N, C-alpha and C positions, 0 to 999 in steps of 0.2 A: 504494500500500500504506500509506503514512504517513497518508493522508487517512482511510482506513478505520479505522485504529487511533485516530486523533483523534476520529472520529465515535463509535466505541465508548466512548471516555473521556467524551465529552459526554453520551451516553445514560446511562451509569452515574452520572455526577456530577449531572445534573439529576434523575434518579430518586431519588438519595439526598437531594438538597435538598428535593424535593417531599415525600418521606416524612418528613423531619425537621420540616418545617413542619406537615404533617398531624398527626403525633403530638403536636406541641406544642399545636396547636389542640384536638385531641381530649382531651388530658389537662386542659387549661384548662377546657374545657366540662364535663368530668366533675367537677372540683373545684367549679366554680360551681354545677352542678346539685345536687351532694351537699350543699353548704352551704345551698341554698334548701330542699331537701326531704330531710332526713337519713333519713327512714323509707323512702325509695326507693333507698337506697344499693346494696343487693344487685342490684336490677333494672338500675340504671344501670351498675353495674360489669360485669354480664354482657353487656349490649348494647355497652359500650365495648370489651370483649375481642373480640367478634365483629367490630366495625368495625376494630379494630386488625389482626386477621387479614386482612381484606379490603384494608386500606390497605397492609399489608406485601407483598401479592401483586404489586402494580404494579411496585415496583423489582426484584423477582425476575424478572418477565417481561422487564424492561429488561436485566437481567444476562444472561439467556438469549439475547436478541437480540444483545447486544454480543459474547457468546462466539461466536455463529454468525458474526458479521461478522469477528471476529479469526481464527478457525480455519478457516472455509470460504471466505469471500470473499477475505480477504487471504492465506490460506495457500496 
């Protein structure tokens, strides 16, 4: 049971770490692209928000799997 809870913690932790790195890279590229071509700022921002939504889905799936492990497998 303890191993299942530790596995869930690792899933959530690595998902959060990956999302943090992804959002950092995404924001940096948005600023870099907007600085190079300011006239495309609206299009770049729209595409960045779409990518942020997709990027945020991965840790949420990890949380769902971790909750399944905690409440169904370990419980």
